[in-house]
C-alpha positions in Angstrom: 2.0 -5.8 -7.4 4.2 -8.7 -6.5 4.3 -9.0 -2.7 6.5 -11.5 -0.7 5.4 -12.2 2.9 7.8 -14.0 5.2 6.0 -16.0 7.9 7.1 -18.3 10.6 5.7 -21.2 12.4 6.3 -20.6 16.1 5.7 -22.7 19.3 2.3 -22.3 20.9 3.8 -21.2 24.3 0.5 -21.7 26.1 1.6 -25.2 26.9 5.2 -24.5 27.7 8.3 -25.0 25.6 10.9 -27.8 25.2 14.6 -27.5 24.5 17.2 -29.7 22.9 20.5 -30.4 24.7 22.3 -27.7 22.7 19.9 -25.1 24.1 17.9 -24.6 20.9 14.1 -25.0 20.8 12.8 -28.5 20.1 10.2 -27.3 17.6 9.2 -30.8 16.4 8.0 -31.6 19.9 5.7 -28.7 20.4 2.3 -27.5 19.0 2.8 -24.6 16.6 0.9 -21.6 15.2 1.6 -18.8 12.7 3.4 -16.0 14.3 0.9 -13.2 15.1 2.9 -10.3 13.7 3.5 -12.3 10.5 -0.2 -13.0 10.2 -1.0 -9.3 10.3 1.6 -8.8 7.6 0.0 -11.4 5.5 -3.4 -9.8 5.9 -1.9 -6.4 4.9 -0.5 -8.0 1.7 -3.9 -9.6 0.9 -5.6 -6.2 1.4 -3.1 -4.6 -1.0 -3.8 -7.3 -3.5 -7.5 -6.7 -3.2 -7.0 -3.0 -3.9 -4.3 -3.1 -6.5 -4.3 -6.6 -7.9 -1.2 -8.7 -8.1 0.2 -11.8 -6.4 1.1 -12.7 -2.9 3.9 -15.3 -2.3 4.5 -16.6 1.3 7.9 -17.9 2.3 8.9 -19.7 5.4 12.0 -21.4 6.7 11.6 -24.4 9.1 11.0 -28.0 9.5 8.8 -29.9 7.0 5.8 -29.4 9.4 6.0 -25.7 8.7 4.0 -26.5 5.6 1.0 -26.2 7.9 1.3 -22.4 8.2 1.9 -22.1 4.4 -1.4 -24.0 3.8 -3.1 -21.7 6.3 -1.8 -18.7 4.3 -3.0 -20.2 1.0 -6.4 -20.8 2.6 -6.5 -17.1 3.6 -5.8 -16.0 0.0 -2.1 -16.2 -0.8 -1.2 -17.3 -4.3 2.0 -19.2 -3.9 3.9 -20.8 -1.0 7.6 -21.7 -0.6 9.1 -23.8 2.2 12.8 -23.6 2.8 13.9 -26.7 4.7 17.2 -28.5 5.0 19.1 -30.0 7.8 22.1 -27.7 7.3 19.8 -24.7 8.0 18.8 -25.9 11.5 19.7 -24.0 14.6 19.9 -20.6 12.8 20.0 -17.4 14.7 18.6 -14.1 13.3 21.7 -13.6 11.1 21.7 -17.1 9.6 17.9 -16.9 9.2 17.9 -13.6 7.4 20.8 -14.7 5.2 18.8 -17.9 4.2 15.6 -15.9 3.5 17.6 -13.4 1.4 19.0 -16.3 -0.6 15.5 -17.5 -1.3 14.0 -14.1 -2.1 16.7 -13.3 -4.6 15.1 -16.0 -6.8 11.8 -14.1 -6.8 10.3 -10.9 -8.4 8.9 -8.5 -5.8 7.7 -4.9 -5.3 7.2 -5.2 -1.6 8.3 -7.6 1.1 6.4 -7.8 4.4 7.6 -9.5 7.6 6.3 -9.5 11.1 8.0 -7.1 13.5 9.2 -10.0 15.6 8.5 -13.7 16.4 7.1 -14.6 19.7 9.8 -17.3 20.2 12.6 -14.8 20.0 11.3 -11.3 20.3 14.5 -9.9 18.6 12.8 -7.8 15.8 16.1 -8.3 13.8 15.2 -10.6 10.9 13.2 -8.1 8.9 15.7 -5.2 9.0 18.6 -7.7 8.4 16.8 -9.1 5.4 16.4 -5.6 3.9 20.2 -5.0 4.4 21.0 -8.3 2.6 18.8 -7.3 -0.3 19.9 -3.6 -0.4 16.4 -2.2 -0.1 14.9 0.4 2.3 13.0 -0.8 5.4 10.1 0.7 7.4 9.7 -1.1 10.7 6.9 -1.2 13.3 4.2 -0.4 10.7 0.7 0.1 12.2 -0.8 1.3 8.9 0.2 0.8 5.2 -0.9 2.1 1.9 0.6 2.2 -1.6 0.6 5.2 -3.9 2.1 4.8 -7.3 5.6 3.5 -7.0 5.8 4.3 -3.3 4.7 2.8 0.0 3.6 5.0 2.9 3.5 3.7 6.4 2.7 4.9 9.9 5.6 3.7 12.1 4.7 3.3 15.7 7.0 5.3 18.0 6.3 5.4 21.7 3.2 7.6 22.3 3.0 8.8 18.6 3.8 7.7 15.1 6.0 8.7 12.2 4.7 8.8 8.6 7.4 7.5 6.3 7.4 7.2 2.5 9.8 4.9 0.5 10.1 4.0 -3.1 9.4 0.4 -4.1 10.9 -2.2 -3.7 10.8 -1.8 0.1 10.5 -4.0 3.1 7.9 -3.5 5.8 7.8 -5.0 9.3 4.3 -5.3 10.6 2.8 -5.0 14.0 0.0 -7.4 15.1 -2.1 -4.3 15.8 -1.9 -3.4 12.0 -5.2 -5.2 11.3 -7.5 -8.1 12.1 -6.5 -11.1 10.0 -9.3 -12.7 8.0 -10.5 -16.2 8.6 -9.8 -19.0 6.2 -12.8 -19.8 4.0 -14.1 -23.4 3.5 -13.3 -23.2 -0.2 -9.9 -21.8 0.6 -9.2 -24.6 3.0 -10.0 -27.3 0.3 -8.0 -25.5 -2.3 -5.0 -25.1 0.1 -5.1 -28.8 1.0 -4.7 -29.7 -2.7 -2.2 -26.9 -3.6 1.4 -27.6 -4.4 4.0 -26.2 -2.0 7.4 -25.4 -3.5 10.2 -26.8 -1.4 13.7 -25.4 -1.6 16.9 -26.6 0.1 20.4 -25.3 0.5 21.1 -25.7 -3.2 18.3 -23.3 -4.1 19.6 -20.3 -2.1 21.2 -17.6 -4.2 24.5 -15.8 -3.3 24.6 -17.2 0.3 27.9 -18.5 1.8 28.0 -21.7 3.9 29.5 -19.6 6.7 26.2 -17.6 7.0 23.7 -20.5 7.4 22.6 -22.9 10.1 24.0 -23.3 13.6 27.6 -23.0 12.4 26.8 -19.7 10.7 25.1 -18.2 13.7 27.3 -15.8 15.7 24.8 -15.7 18.6 25.8 -18.1 21.4 23.0 -19.3 23.8 24.3 -19.0 27.4 21.1 -20.4 29.0 17.6 -21.3 28.0 14.6 -22.0 30.2 10.8 -22.1 30.2 8.9 -19.0 31.3 9.1 -18.4 35.1 5.9 -19.0 36.9 4.7 -16.1 39.1 3.9 -16.6 42.7 0.5 -16.1 44.2 1.4 -12.7 45.6 -0.1 -11.2 48.8 -3.7 -11.9 49.6 -6.0 -9.9 51.8 -9.6 -10.5 52.8 -11.0 -7.2 54.1 -13.4 -4.4 53.4 -12.8 -2.1 50.4 -11.3 0.5 52.6 -8.9 -2.0 54.3 -7.9 -3.4 50.9 -7.2 0.0 49.5 -5.1 0.9 52.5 -3.2 -2.3 52.1 -2.4 -1.7 48.4 -1.3 1.9 49.1 1.1 0.7 51.9 2.6 -1.9 49.6 3.1 0.7 46.9 4.9 3.0 49.4 7.1 0.1 50.5 8.3 -0.3 46.9 8.7 3.4 46.5 6.1 3.5 43.6 4.3 6.3 45.4 
């Protein structure tokens, strides 16, 4: 099997976020990690490789520093890594991002594409489905379990308090939940190999069948009206009393808010 996994380097929001004057994230000024849903998708790809053999290629779009998450993916067991980076691609919204990724993936052979459900810096869950539309292949989103049988992929799709079992012919795109699995750790040998591995770097000129009007900030129809750091919560109401008094206080507050 040839599996392509799209991963993203996202800000580590534990220490807050920083913005540029145009309202976009200042990614170069923040600590970064691999997006959790994408990491689960990578683990799913590696497990399929363990079962069926084949090759896992990881692709990311971002600043040159995004090479860090590609090397992490290689240390986990991925076979190849591609970094898409170019100044003209900066400031992309989900449409421009998916268009860019599609232009890159069109250069590759693949049976299955796996993306995370959503990135923690946007929470839109749009890039994966948009990518499938650009490529003209079926998509199964919100996957909590994946298996491959013959030329088909079967996935459990999370849906409120239950799940759907969906089957699609390959090639297909899956968007993975972080609950899909527990990603493996990098091995010491894998880390050394990843440090020495070559990263393929592509720019605007390497994208296939993508118009200039569909990339970067100028190709992004989404307009940011306002951006801010997460709002800090207040301390709330405090009470020092007996368990009975505390319980009565909580019940009264719930009644005030018409919860009960």
